[in-house]
N, C-alpha and C positions, 0 to 999 in steps of 0.2 A: 331207461332213458339216459342214464349216465354213460352207457356204452356209446351212445351217439357222439359224445364229447371226445371220444378217442378214435373214431373213424378217421381215415385220412381225408383231407380236404377234397381230393379227387373223387373218392367214393361218396362222400357226403353230398357233393355237388351233383353227382349222378343220381343219387336217390331222390334229391329234391326235384331235379329236372324230370325224372320219370314218375314223380308224384307217389313214390313209395312212402315218403314221409313229407310232411308239410314244412315250409319254412318257419311257421309259427312254432311247431313242435320242436324243431331244431333249436330255435332261439330259446324257448323255455327251458330246454335241457341245459343249455349253456348258462343261462341266467342262474339256474339252480346250482350248477357247479361253481359259478363265481361266488354266489352267496355262501356256499359251503366251504370253499377252500381259500378264498381271498383273505379272510381275516388273519390267517396264519402267515401269509407271505407278502401281502400288500403290493400286489402287482398292478391291479386296476384301481386308479385313484379317483376317477370321475366316471359316473355311470349314466348311461342314456337309455335305460331299459324301456321307458314309456314310448319314446320315439322309435326305438327298435321294434317294438310290437306293431306299431303302425306300419313301419317299413316292411316287416315280414308279411303282414297281411296283404300289403300291396303286391309283393312278389307272388304270393299264392294266387291272388286274383289275376295277375297277368298270365301266369301259367294256365289258369282255367279258361282264359280267353284265347289261348293258343299263341300267345306272344312269347318272345324270347327276352327275358330280363338281363341276360348277359352270362358270361362263363363262370362268374362267382355267385350266381343268384342264390340268395338265402344263406350264404356262409357268414356267420358272425365274425366280426373283425374289431380289433381295438387299435387305436392310433396312438403313437408315441406322443407324449405331452410336449414335444418340441414342434409338432406339426400343427399348423392352424386348422381348426375345425369350426366351421360357421355355426354360430349360435351356441357353441359348447365351450366351456371354460378351458383355456389353454394357458398354463402357468409357466412353462419353460423351467419348472422346478425352482422358481425364484419368488421370494415374498413380494418383490416389486410388481409381479404380474399375477398375484394370487387370485385376483378377481377379473382378470382380462378375458373378454369374450370376443373373439374375432368376428368380423362381418363377412368373411370369405374363407373358403376351404383352400388348403394347400393342394398342389397338383396331385400328390399321391392319394389324398382323400377324394378329390374329384374323380379320379380314375377308378378307385375301388367302388365308389357309389355307382358310377356309370356301368360297372361290370356286375352290379347287383348285390354286392356285399352289404351286410347290415351292421351298422356301427353300434357297438354295445358300450363303448367307453373309451377312456384314455389310459395309457400305460405309463408307469412311473419312470422318471429319468433323473439323473443328477442335475444340479443347477446349470442351466444353459448347455447341458450335455457334456460338461467338462469332467473327464475322469471316468475310468472304467469301474466305478463303484456306485451303485444306484442308491443315493440318499439325498435328501434335500430338506430345508427347514419348513416347507409347506406340507409335505406328506410323510416325511420320515423315510426309513430305509425299506428296500425290497429284499426279501430273504430268499436264500437258495432253497428250492424245493427238495433237494437231496439231503440237505442238512440246514435247518433254519437258523442255526447259529452262525452261518457263513453268508458271504455276499453272493448276489446273483451275477456280479459283473456289471458292465454297463458300456455305453450309456443306454443301450436298449434293454436294460435289465428287466423292467416291467414286462416288456413284450416277451422275452425269453421265458420268464416264469409263468406268464399267462398261458403260453403254449404248453409248457411241460405239465401244467396242472389241468389241462383240458378245458380251460376257460374259453379259448378260441382255437380254431384250426389254422388260422393264418394271422399274421400281424406285421405291420410295417415298422421299419427302423431306419436309423441313419448311421453312417460310419465315416469318421474322419481318420481316427487313429486305431480303430478296431471295434467300434461300438456295435456293429452287427455280429462280428465274429467272436469277440471275447465272451459276451453273455451266452451265446450259443454253445460255446465250449463248456462254460461253467454249468450249464443247465441241461446238457445232452439233447439239444435241438439243433436245427440247421439255420445258418445265417449266411446269406450271400452278399458280399460286397461287389456290386456290378462295376463294369468299366465306367469311368466318368462320362456323363451324358447319356448313359443307357436309360436311366430313370431321371428325366430332367428335373432340376431344382427350381421350384417356384413356390412361394416368393423367396427371393434371395437378395441380399445387399451386395453380394459379390458373385455375380452371375458367371464370371469367367473362371472362378476358382475350381481347380480340378480335384482337390483332395476330399472335399465333403460330398458324399453321395447318399442317396436313399436306396433302400432295397428291401427284399422280402425276407421274412423269417417264417419257419414252419417246423413241423415235426418230421418231415421227410423232404428229400430233394425234389421228388416229383411235385409235392405240394408247393414248394418254393418256386418251381418252374411255372406251375399254373398261375400263381400270383404274379410272377414277373410278366407273364404274357398279357396281363391286364394293365400293369403300371408302366411298362417300358414303351418306348416309341417317341418319335419326334414331337416337339412342341415349339411354336414360334417365340415363346417367352424365354427360352433358354438358348443362348448363343452357342453352347457346346453340345446341344442335344444331338444324339446319333440318329441317323435317318432310317435305320432298319426298324420295321414294325415290331411291336411286342408279340404279335401272333407267331413269330418264328419260334418262340419258346413253348408253343403248344404242340410242337412236333414230338415224336417218340424220343425218349432219352436212351433207348437201347442202342448199344454199340459193341462191336467186337474189339476188345482191347489187346488182342494178341499182337505182340511185337511193339507195343507202345513203350516209349522210353521215358522213364520217370527218374528224376533226381530227388534223392532223399537228403535233406539237410537237417541234422538234429539240433543245430544251434544257430543257424543263419549267420555264421561268421563269428563265432566265439561268444555269443550271448550267454550269460549265466542262466542255469535252469534249476528249478527246485527238484529235488529227488522225487521220482515217481512218474514224471511226465515222459521223459525219453524212453524209460523202460516200458511204459504202457503203450506208447506208439510203436516201439520195436516189435511188440507182440502182435500188433495189428497189421504190420506191413505184409506178412504172408498172404493176406487177403488180396492185395494188389498183384502179387506174384501168381496167385491162383487164377486171376483173370487173364493171365498170359503176359502181363507187363514185365518188362525188364527194369529192375530197380537197382540203382547204384548210388552210393553216397557221393554227393557233389553239391557245392554251394556256389551260387553266382557271386560275382564281384559286387558287393553291396557297399563299398566304401562311399562315404559322404552321405549315406541315406539319413543318418541322424541329423546332420546339419541341414540337409534339404528339408526334411519334415519339420524340425523344430523351428526353423526360420520361417517357413511359409505358414505354419500354424500360428506363430506369434503375430505375424503380419495380419493374418485373417482375424485373430482375436482383437487386435487393436482396431481394425476397421469395423468390426461388428459391435464391439462393446466399449470402445474407448470413450465415447461421449457419455455413455451410461456410467462408467466408472468415475469420470470426473464429476458428475452430478450427484452420484449416490454411492460413494466409495464404501461407506459403513454398512451398506446393505448387500454387498457383493461378496461371494465366497472368496476366501484368500487365494486359492489356486487360480481362480478365474482372474482375479486382480493381478496376480503374479504374471500370468500369461499375457495379459494386456500390456503390462509394464515392460515385459520382454520385447513386445512388438514396438513400443515407443522408443526403445533404444536402437532399433535397426536403422541403418542408413540405406540409401538407394543402392550402394555397392554391395551391401550385405544381401539384399534381395536379389540383385542381379547375379551375384556369385552362386546363390542357391539355384536359380533358374538355369544357369549355365551347367551346373553340376547335375541338375535333373535331366537335362538333355543328354549329357554324357552317360548317365545311368540308363536312360531309355535305350541307347544304342548297345550298351553292354548286355542288357537283358535281351534285346533282340538277337544278339549273337548267341547268348546262352540257349535260347529256344530254337536255334538251328540244330543243336545237338540233342536237346531233350524236348519232349512233348509237354511235360508238366513238371512242376516243382511241388514236392510235398514237404511239410515241416510242421513243427508245433504251432498251435494257435497262440497259446499263452506260455509264459515262462514260470507261472506259479499255478498251484491248485486254488480253488476257491478259499479265500481267507476269512478271518473273523469279520463279521458284519459291522463291528464297532471300530474297525481300523479303516482309516480313510484310504490309504494305499500302502503297499509294501515298502518299507524303508530299506530292506535288504533282500536280495535274491541270490541264492546259491553262495552265500558268504560275501557277496559284493554289495557295498552300500549304493543306494540309488540317490542320484543328485537332485531329482525333482519328482513330481507326481506323475510324470510321463514315462520315465525310463523303464519301468517294469513292463511297459506295453510295447517294447521295441520289436518283439517277434511279430506283432501285427503292424505297427506303423512303418516299419521298414518296407513292408509290402505295399502299404498305402502310397509311399513315396514313388514306387515304380509305376503307378497308374494301371496296374494289371488287375484283372478280375480274380477274386479269391473267395473260397468257400470254406466255412467251418462245418464239419460233419462229424457226428459222434464216432469215437474210435476206441472207446474202452473206459475202464474205471481204475482208479488208483487202488492200492491195497486197503485204503480206508473207505472205499466206496464212492469216491468223488469223480464226476465225469471229466474226461479228457477228450478234446477235439483234435482232429487232423485238419490242417490247413492245406487246401489244394489250390495252387496258383497256376493260371494258364497264360499263354502268350497274349499279346496285345489284341484286345477285343474278342477273345475266344470265350466269352461267357457261357456259350452253349456247350462247348467242350468240357469246361469245368463242371457244369451240371451233369453231363453224361458220366464223367469219371466219378463224381460224387455219388451218383445214383448207383453205379455198378459196385463201388466200394461199400456203400451202405447195405446193399443186399447181401454182399459176400461176408461182411463183418458182423452184421446182425445186432448192433447195439442200439439202434434208433427206437426199437419197439419197447424197450424197458421203460416202466412207468415209475416216476418219482414218488417217494413215500408221501409227500405232501399232497399228491393228486388224489389220494384215497383209493 
């Protein structure tokens, strides 16, 4: 039964649909895997096993009646603890919300349920999703399944670890500055940051904000695409929702990449890199050339991306948490408080300048993608670090000025608004995972998935099982 937990989501969904295995059996196998592996890594922090059993039985009954429960029917899923789940504790990683139980689901949860997925629990996240290190005072830290003395990354760290350990075949996450991509890289799984509006945000206090997105995580690109097919698509509650239906991601990912032009940027414009990352990725690049791609070193003009991202993030944090900070300052994590206070310092001209520069960045990227079809680069600037360290204070000999700076290899891409995928690309000399970040042109989420799928099959790193998975 344990091997059911490491089948692909695509294959598992097929077996449930053809009734080769029941949704109940699949659920019980995953529950057993959670009970066996979760104590060592702390990925799933709230469990909903009793309701999951009821839901799985209902899925089997619908199949028995000849009904179609949806494309994800019977697949166990866990939801990030930032996403509201009706009737299930949602803490946001904050002691202020340790006992909060929402009365409605977030959009991603709505859509996963409608597609037949079975909720088994909530995955750990840092307080309010701030920082790419998953720990909080409510549940503690989530540990890396490849080395439990190290961090899983974040803020979708619990989701990435649950996937790597076979606790679930798919999981949802969110990404502002790298929260889908960073933990995917640290845990040897797949995380897609979709184009803004591809997966509409609901609920949201800042519905027009383009930097915060929700998206899929999985152990393979095809599984991420399957999940995206269920959660993408327009919604009247989001003013920036894209109109293309999610079903477009159910098409075949197979593609001939002969002659496709790829830009390889080892440091995205001079970012410091920890030893081992670029070397690992250089060893993986021949897989792209074997596909017939032309790969050459080139970096787009990313000037002003740090100012753009850090300004808009600070503005968003003040809007989202400013009132909470003023009322409950002593109960808010220091880095969250700092980010809110940075937002309080902003003037209208500061935000306006950032928006003007973001428009200029969009046009520079548009021009870059007339020469190249894709950009590939490191996901992270560091390997998974000590789980007891909040964030790296230094990278490649260069001191970091804030808890954000070590994530620039991700958040510079966030500032562009382009779709980006983290896909397993190898292991350091010490056996720690390293991800390749694949960035596509404006709105080309499907193309990014296609290249990720082809690279994944050619490179062959996605099938390796983490030691903590058993």
